[in-house]
C-alpha positions as semicolon CSV with decimal commas, in nm:
position;residue;x (nm);y (nm);z (nm)
1;M;0,000;0,000;0,000
2;K;0,124;0,349;-0,088
3;N;0,020;0,658;0,104
4;V;-0,135;0,937;-0,102
5;G;-0,270;1,272;0,009
6;I;-0,555;1,497;-0,102
7;V;-0,560;1,874;-0,055
8;G;-0,899;2,031;-0,120
9;F;-1,095;1,722;-0,026
10;R;-1,404;1,925;0,067
11;G;-1,453;2,055;-0,289
12;Y;-1,645;1,864;-0,555
13;S;-1,338;1,724;-0,733
14;G;-1,164;1,648;-0,403
15;A;-1,468;1,466;-0,266
16;E;-1,485;1,266;-0,590
17;L;-1,118;1,171;-0,538
18;V;-1,202;1,040;-0,190
19;R;-1,488;0,835;-0,334
20;I;-1,282;0,682;-0,615
21;L;-0,973;0,609;-0,406
22;A;-1,185;0,432;-0,144
23;R;-1,210;0,140;-0,388
24;H;-0,846;0,153;-0,502
25;H;-0,658;-0,155;-0,380
26;G;-0,309;-0,002;-0,382
27;V;-0,332;0,320;-0,181
28;R;-0,410;0,453;0,164
29;V;-0,561;0,802;0,159
30;L;-0,466;1,084;0,395
31;L;-0,653;1,415;0,389
32;L;-0,434;1,724;0,415
33;E;-0,603;2,004;0,611
34;H;-0,518;2,326;0,428
35;R;-0,781;2,545;0,593
36;A;-1,057;2,517;0,849
37;D;-1,408;2,474;0,711
38;P;-1,703;2,534;0,946
39;D;-1,933;2,370;0,690
40;D;-1,764;2,029;0,706
41;R;-2,037;1,772;0,649
42;P;-2,148;1,562;0,948
43;R;-2,052;1,195;0,932
44;P;-2,234;0,891;1,074
45;R;-2,098;0,742;1,396
46;G;-1,824;0,493;1,328
47;H;-1,751;0,635;0,979
48;A;-1,483;0,896;1,032
49;G;-1,333;0,855;0,685
50;P;-0,961;0,884;0,601
51;A;-0,718;1,023;0,858
52;R;-0,642;1,395;0,846
53;I;-0,299;1,553;0,879
54;P;-0,167;1,911;0,857
55;C;-0,099;2,035;0,506
56;T;0,277;2,082;0,525
57;A;0,579;1,951;0,338
58;E;0,709;1,812;0,668
59;E;0,396;1,598;0,715
60;V;0,417;1,481;0,354
61;K;0,773;1,365;0,421
62;T;0,695;1,215;0,762
63;H;0,405;1,007;0,627
64;K;0,604;0,912;0,317
65;L;0,333;1,022;0,076
66;A;0,405;0,878;-0,269
67;A;0,172;1,130;-0,433
68;V;-0,038;1,433;-0,342
69;F;-0,347;1,550;-0,531
70;L;-0,406;1,926;-0,534
71;A;-0,778;1,989;-0,582
72;T;-0,719;2,356;-0,518
73;P;-0,731;2,694;-0,696
74;P;-0,425;2,772;-0,914
75;E;-0,269;3,013;-0,665
76;V;-0,288;2,752;-0,387
77;S;-0,139;2,485;-0,614
78;M;0,153;2,716;-0,693
79;E;0,202;2,777;-0,320
80;L;0,205;2,408;-0,226
81;A;0,351;2,214;-0,519
82;P;0,720;2,312;-0,482
83;G;0,731;2,208;-0,115
84;F;0,560;1,875;-0,176
85;L;0,793;1,798;-0,466
86;G;1,087;1,884;-0,242
87;A;0,951;1,643;0,018
88;G;0,974;1,361;-0,235
89;A;0,608;1,327;-0,336
90;K;0,475;1,320;-0,689
91;V;0,216;1,594;-0,743
92;I;-0,103;1,570;-0,950
93;D;-0,253;1,917;-0,979
94;L;-0,619;1,947;-1,076
95;S;-0,605;2,325;-1,119
96;G;-0,487;2,522;-1,420
97;A;-0,162;2,627;-1,251
98;Y;0,070;2,415;-1,468
99;R;-0,132;2,338;-1,783
100;L;0,016;2,607;-2,006
101;R;0,379;2,609;-2,109
102;T;0,494;2,965;-2,046
103;P;0,430;3,239;-1,788
104;E;0,328;3,470;-2,075
105;N;0,057;3,230;-2,192
106;Y;-0,064;3,187;-1,835
107;Q;-0,078;3,565;-1,785
108;R;-0,284;3,608;-2,099
109;W;-0,548;3,345;-2,026
110;Y;-0,559;3,341;-1,645
111;K;-0,504;3,716;-1,596
112;A;-0,245;3,648;-1,324
113;E;0,132;3,628;-1,297
114;H;0,315;3,296;-1,284
115;H;0,658;3,286;-1,119
116;Q;0,743;2,916;-1,164
117;A;0,858;2,892;-1,525
118;D;1,070;2,587;-1,442
119;L;0,771;2,389;-1,315
120;L;0,556;2,505;-1,606
121;A;0,814;2,359;-1,843
122;E;0,855;2,043;-1,636
123;A;0,489;1,952;-1,583
124;A;0,347;1,669;-1,791
125;Y;0,004;1,742;-1,938
126;G;-0,211;1,469;-1,788
127;L;-0,419;1,347;-2,080
128;P;-0,308;0,981;-2,086
129;E;-0,447;0,909;-2,431
130;F;-0,201;1,166;-2,571
131;H;0,090;1,176;-2,326
132;R;0,102;0,841;-2,146
133;A;0,479;0,787;-2,170
134;R;0,567;1,133;-2,037
135;I;0,314;1,109;-1,754
136;A;0,456;0,777;-1,636
137;G;0,799;0,932;-1,578
138;A;0,684;1,267;-1,437
139;R;0,699;1,400;-1,083
140;L;0,450;1,681;-1,161
141;V;0,136;1,612;-1,363
142;S;-0,106;1,887;-1,462
143;N;-0,453;1,738;-1,488
144;P;-0,638;1,875;-1,794
145;G;-0,942;2,095;-1,772
146;C;-1,279;1,926;-1,812
147;Y;-1,378;2,110;-2,130
148;P;-1,042;2,047;-2,306
149;T;-1,054;1,676;-2,216
150;A;-1,379;1,626;-2,405
151;A;-1,273;1,861;-2,687
152;N;-0,923;1,725;-2,747
153;L;-1,032;1,363;-2,750
154;A;-1,299;1,446;-3,009
155;I;-1,101;1,686;-3,231
156;Q;-0,741;1,566;-3,241
157;P;-0,793;1,242;-3,439
158;F;-0,942;1,433;-3,732
159;V;-0,682;1,711;-3,725
160;Q;-0,405;1,452;-3,703
161;A;-0,553;1,254;-3,994
162;G;-0,574;1,573;-4,205
163;V;-0,947;1,536;-4,276
164;A;-1,065;1,846;-4,088
165;D;-1,069;2,156;-4,309
166;R;-0,885;2,392;-4,077
167;Q;-0,939;2,692;-4,305
168;A;-1,314;2,649;-4,263
169;G;-1,267;2,649;-3,884
170;I;-1,374;2,416;-3,606
171;V;-1,655;2,518;-3,371
172;C;-1,702;2,368;-3,025
173;D;-2,036;2,429;-2,854
174;A;-1,980;2,307;-2,495
175;K;-2,222;2,263;-2,206
176;S;-2,137;2,181;-1,844
177;G;-2,317;2,110;-1,520
178;T;-2,281;2,359;-1,237
179;S;-2,027;2,155;-1,037
180;G;-1,769;2,263;-1,295
181;A;-1,766;2,604;-1,128
182;G;-1,658;2,453;-0,796
183;R;-1,816;2,454;-0,451
184;K;-1,756;2,818;-0,359
185;P;-2,096;2,992;-0,345
186;S;-2,180;3,246;-0,615
187;L;-2,496;3,410;-0,741
188;K;-2,441;3,278;-1,094
189;T;-2,446;2,914;-0,986
190;S;-2,709;2,937;-0,712
191;F;-3,015;2,716;-0,750
192;C;-3,258;2,998;-0,829
193;E;-3,032;3,135;-1,104
194;V;-2,958;2,799;-1,267
195;T;-3,274;2,592;-1,246
196;G;-3,491;2,626;-1,557
197;N;-3,223;2,843;-1,714
198;F;-2,947;2,804;-1,976
199;S;-2,670;3,055;-2,039
200;A;-2,349;3,110;-2,232
201;Y;-2,033;3,257;-2,081
202;S;-1,666;3,343;-2,154
203;L;-1,725;3,372;-2,530
204;L;-1,399;3,333;-2,729
205;D;-1,171;3,395;-2,427
206;H;-1,237;3,095;-2,201
207;R;-0,918;2,998;-2,016
208;H;-0,947;2,638;-2,139
209;V;-0,904;2,738;-2,505
210;P;-0,520;2,724;-2,510
211;E;-0,529;2,365;-2,381
212;V;-0,723;2,264;-2,690
213;L;-0,492;2,457;-2,921
214;Q;-0,168;2,312;-2,779
215;N;-0,295;1,952;-2,774
216;S;-0,493;1,935;-3,097
217;G;-0,242;2,133;-3,304
218;L;-0,478;2,417;-3,395
219;E;-0,420;2,790;-3,431
220;E;-0,640;3,026;-3,235
221;G;-0,808;3,162;-3,549
222;E;-0,908;2,809;-3,652
223;F;-1,102;2,730;-3,334
224;S;-1,414;2,886;-3,182
225;F;-1,524;2,775;-2,835
226;V;-1,833;2,878;-2,638
227;A;-1,913;2,741;-2,291
228;H;-2,267;2,710;-2,156
229;L;-2,405;2,640;-1,809
230;L;-2,656;2,357;-1,792
231;P;-2,915;2,335;-1,512
232;V;-2,775;1,998;-1,396
233;D;-2,519;1,916;-1,127
234;R;-2,261;1,727;-1,335
235;G;-2,161;1,626;-1,686
236;I;-2,022;1,785;-2,002
237;L;-2,157;1,747;-2,354
238;E;-1,976;1,914;-2,644
239;T;-2,104;1,942;-2,999
240;I;-1,818;2,000;-3,242
241;Y;-1,865;2,113;-3,603
242;F;-1,616;2,102;-3,891
243;R;-1,595;2,049;-4,267
244;A;-1,439;1,718;-4,363
245;T;-1,221;1,675;-4,672
246;G;-1,139;1,355;-4,859
247;I;-1,415;1,166;-4,677
248;K;-1,695;0,980;-4,855
249;T;-1,890;0,823;-4,567
250;G;-1,946;0,874;-4,199
251;D;-1,809;0,528;-4,132
252;E;-1,469;0,655;-4,249
253;L;-1,470;0,918;-3,974
254;V;-1,574;0,656;-3,720
255;A;-1,289;0,435;-3,840
256;I;-1,036;0,718;-3,793
257;C;-1,152;0,770;-3,437
258;E;-1,168;0,400;-3,363
259;E;-0,816;0,343;-3,490
260;R;-0,681;0,638;-3,290
261;Y;-0,825;0,501;-2,965
262;R;-0,781;0,130;-3,021
263;G;-0,690;-0,027;-2,688
264;E;-0,775;0,285;-2,487
265;P;-0,978;0,174;-2,183
266;F;-1,168;0,499;-2,130
267;V;-1,267;0,617;-2,478
268;R;-1,578;0,463;-2,635
269;I;-1,679;0,522;-2,998
270;Y;-2,037;0,490;-3,124
271;D;-2,163;0,363;-3,460
272;H;-2,214;0,635;-3,720
273;G;-2,523;0,840;-3,642
274;K;-2,549;0,715;-3,282
275;L;-2,475;0,978;-3,019
276;P;-2,389;0,973;-2,646
277;D;-2,565;1,173;-2,377
278;L;-2,481;1,269;-2,019
279;R;-2,645;0,965;-1,866
280;A;-2,414;0,738;-2,067
281;V;-2,106;0,866;-1,883
282;E;-2,241;0,979;-1,545
283;R;-2,005;0,885;-1,258
284;T;-1,768;0,703;-1,497
285;N;-1,421;0,779;-1,632
286;Y;-1,535;0,730;-1,992
287;C;-1,532;0,977;-2,278
288;D;-1,802;0,874;-2,527
289;I;-1,780;0,999;-2,885
290;G;-2,047;0,990;-3,156
291;I;-2,023;1,118;-3,515
292;R;-2,267;1,224;-3,788
293;Y;-2,150;1,314;-4,140
294;D;-2,333;1,454;-4,442
295;A;-2,139;1,356;-4,755
296;S;-2,330;1,594;-4,984
297;T;-2,210;1,905;-4,795
298;G;-1,899;1,775;-4,616
299;R;-2,042;1,875;-4,278
300;A;-1,927;1,666;-3,981
301;V;-2,068;1,684;-3,628
302;V;-1,897;1,513;-3,335
303;V;-2,061;1,477;-2,994
304;S;-1,830;1,418;-2,697
305;A;-1,959;1,344;-2,346
306;I;-1,781;1,307;-2,012
307;D;-1,856;1,340;-1,643
308;N;-1,678;1,666;-1,556
309;L;-1,594;1,544;-1,204
310;V;-1,455;1,206;-1,317
311;K;-1,288;1,196;-1,661
312;G;-1,288;1,576;-1,642
313;A;-1,117;1,587;-1,300
314;A;-1,082;1,323;-1,026
315;G;-1,105;1,008;-1,239
316;Q;-0,844;1,131;-1,482
317;A;-0,626;1,235;-1,187
318;V;-0,643;0,878;-1,052
319;Q;-0,565;0,749;-1,402
320;N;-0,253;0,970;-1,394
321;M;-0,162;0,855;-1,043
322;N;-0,185;0,494;-1,156
323;L;0,062;0,569;-1,434
324;I;0,319;0,754;-1,221
325;L;0,303;0,504;-0,931
326;G;0,310;0,194;-1,147
327;F;-0,043;0,064;-1,090
328;K;-0,266;-0,080;-1,359
329;E;-0,410;0,226;-1,535
330;T;-0,770;0,121;-1,474
331;E;-0,728;0,043;-1,100
332;G;-1,010;0,201;-0,899
333;L;-1,182;0,326;-1,213
334;L;-1,357;0,019;-1,355
């Protein structure tokens, strides 16, 4: 058994980590108390949950933590990651702190300064289907954003195969449940504002856009992304539009996707014309992809669905932990 820690275990992604790791046969979970929370949920008698320890590099070293998950805001991740790495732990960061490659890019999209250029360059981008070998040897893994996970898995095979007409542009119409905004209360995500409602936000300047560009090989002018808030608690569904070239049937597009993800345990491809929905992936680490193609016009539509708290956050983080600690990649996730 290897000891692993979770910072931010009271948030939605952190709580999902606790749930998933409870069924993992290779780790013992310790909860790192970063701040007091008067709203800690009551627990039944006799069910105290994992042990809690102070959130310090000294405690990480004392308890010989093999890995620490940071389910924290970017500024907190940047505060804690260097110390934990120095204490000998691998770090899997669920925030956006280390997803982009340069401080300049981070400043542009996150509107904040980044003073750890060395760690930005070192961090492995934690999308196993694209970067498995680098993740396995990394000491710092930056877990992808939920929107880019669904987008990259759906877009990259067609860009890579050269069948997406990049000059015509690729449009991603993305919708997420409210848990994607985190647990911190806000008027925008309160029940009365969300229920029975549907809204768009962060048009053309969403901070997840550069993750799609750097992993799918697109230029900013070739990609349009709009995020929407669904009146549900969890799940992401993205509808992606592009013009296909050199393709005669929809089955050819399905075949491209199927070949790209052959042997991948967490990507499922549908028959042509069949499409996933949120229920298909709820509380799973799967990304489900469906495709529809109109040969007469060259229009292709790809639908990509994930659970934003699992494949979009905690599940993918466990997938990354399995790779860096030498466990079977699917352990705790199937």
